[in-house]
N, C-alpha and C positions, 0 to 999 in steps of 0.2 A: 499512432506511435508503434513503430516496429518494433518488434522484439530483438534486443542486443544481448551479448553475453554479460554486459555489464548490468543489464537490468535483470537478468535471472540471478546474477550475484545479489543483486538488493533483494528480490524476493526469497532467496534461500536465507539471508540475511534476516529479513523480517518473519520469515518462517519460524527460526530458533526463538525469537523474541516471544512470539505468538503462543508458542508450547510452553514456553517458560513461564508464561503468565496466567497459562491456563485457557486461552481461547482456543486452542486446537490449531490444526495444520493451517497454513496459509499457502495456496496454489495459485500459479500465474494463469489470469484467465485468457482467453481467446481475444487477441487486440481487434481483430475482424468483427466479433460480435460487440464490440461495446461503441459507446458514443465518443466523441472527441471530447478529451479532457484539455484544460488549460494547458497541462505539462507537456501535451503534443507539441508545442510551438517551440519547445526547446529540447525535445528529446534527443534529435541528431547530435546535439552539442553535449550533453550531460547525461549519465545514467540517470534514470530519473523511474517513479513508481506512480501509480494513478490508481484510483479505487480503494483509498485506505478508510474511507467514511462509513457511517452507518448503512444499514440495508435497508431497504424501504420498496415502495412503487410507486408510479405515476410521475415519475421523475420531470421537474419542471413544469408541471402542468397543474391546473385547479385541481385540489382534491389530494395532491400529493402527500404520500403517509411516509414516515421516516420512523425508525425504531429507536427512540430517544434511550431506551435502557441499555443500547450498546454502549452511548459514550463513554462512560467510565473506564471500562477496559481499553477502548479504541484510543483515548486519550492516553491513558498509560501507556500502551503498546507505542504510540508515536513518540511520548516524552522517552521512553525507554531506548529508543530507537536514534532519536535525534541525540540524546546524551551518549551514546555508544560511539556514534560516527564522528563527534566532536571530539573523542578521545582517540580518535585514528585506531580504533581496534583493528589488530592484525586478522582477527577471524572473517573479516569481509574478504580478505584475500584468498580464502580457502578454496 
């Protein structure tokens, strides 16, 4: 998934939400250092984000570890972002 101006706007939008609910800053990761997410298939057609899930290690292998304690805040963050996007919040266009 190549970075685009629209994707960076989404990261900035998510960053404001993350900070507002106390998660802390959200920064864009290096797309070349990540695996392929499902969103990569449509990223050239629509502004997108990947990597909004919980942290962990051993991805998709036996013994994979996931930090379940993060889920309540991550769910709240995703919920709030979807809610605000459905209200066509002009802050996204800043």
